C-alpha positions, 0 to 999 in steps of 0.5 A: 510905627517902628519902635527902633531907635533911628539916627534919622537926624544924623543920617540922610535917607538912603534909598534901597536902590543905593545899597550896592553903591553904598556897599561899594563905597564902604571904607571907614566907620562913617561910610559903614554907618551910612551903609548900615542905616540904608540896609536897615531902611531897606528892610523896613521898606520891605516889611512895609511892602509885605504888609500891603502885598505879601510875596510868595512864601516860596521866594524872596520877600520884597526888596529881595530879602530871603532872611526876614528874621534877625536869627535867620539874617545873622546865621546867613551872614555867618555862613556866608562869611565862613564860605567866602573867607578865602574868596569865592573863585567861581563867583569872582569874589575876593575878600577886600583888605579893608575890614569895614568893607568886609563887615558890610559885605557880610551883613549885606549877604545876610539879606539873601544868602541861603 
């Protein structure tokens, strides 16, 4: 059992397949917290899957996680934030004007940015 503090009574259980939808709906602190809770739940679900059936060490973890330690996750998020600060024209990405959404996008990128 995880020793993490959870707001499960205050937050509805969000499935990891809703991450994209939740990311797209971030506009304020409350929606950011919902997204953040779902991102944490996605990581926990991924870890549980990996414990039963490990993925190849040459590809992403379960649920698409490339950065499975907190340091790798945070460094990847910072690097993506730097790389995308002025947008990523070839990828069609333009930073949102809403700071809550931008923060959510940065954290989401930490999951898989290499």
